[in-house]
N, C-alpha and C positions, 0 to 999 in steps of 0.2 A: 754941524758936520754929519754927513751921512755915510755910512759904511756901505761899500759896494762889494758884492761877492761875484766872482766870475769863474767859469769853467776853465780848468787847466788845459783841456784839449782844444776846445773851439773858441774860448774867450767870451762866450755868451754870458749875459747877466741873468739868464733864465735858470738859475740854480735854486733848488728847493730842498728843504729838509724832507727826507722820507720818513714818515712816522710808522713805527712798529706798534700796531695796536695790541699785539699779543705779548709784548715785552714791557718791562719797566722802562720808563722814559727818564733819562738823566739830562735835563735841559742844560746844565752847566758843563757837560762833557760830551761834545759832539763827536761821535764815533766816525771813523773814516767812511764807512759804508752808509752812513745816514744821509749823505748829500748826493743828489742826482741832478744832472743837467737835463732839463726838459727838451733841449734842442738836439743834442747828440747822444744822450743816454749814458754819458760817463758817470761813474760812481766813484766818489772820493772827495777829499777835502778840497774846497774851492780856494782860489787865490782871493785874498781880502785886501781891498784898497781903502784908504782913509777918505778919499773924495772922488768925485766924478772926474776931476782934473787929472788925478793920479792914474785913474783907469784909462782915460783917453791918451795920456802920455805913454803908458805901457803898450797900448794897442799900436800906436804910431811906431814905437821902437820895434815891436814884434814884427810888424809888417815890413819895416826897413830891413831887418835881419833876414826875413823870408825872401825878399826880393834879391838880396845879396847872395843867398844860397842858391837861388834859381839861376842866377847869372854864372855861378861857378860850375854848374852841372852841364 
């Protein structure tokens, strides 16, 4: 099983830990601002999925809801 992390804002999987070289690093305690999306610049905790299948299903549902909202406007 592979864990997938995705950006809350753009849903990209290009999310990385931002390392603070001047501070003590607590690897077991991911602080909110330690995560950065390399695509949109969002800083915060990513969405975590248990599998690629779960991630793809979430993307599909999110796109479906987005198109429903667009039709309502």
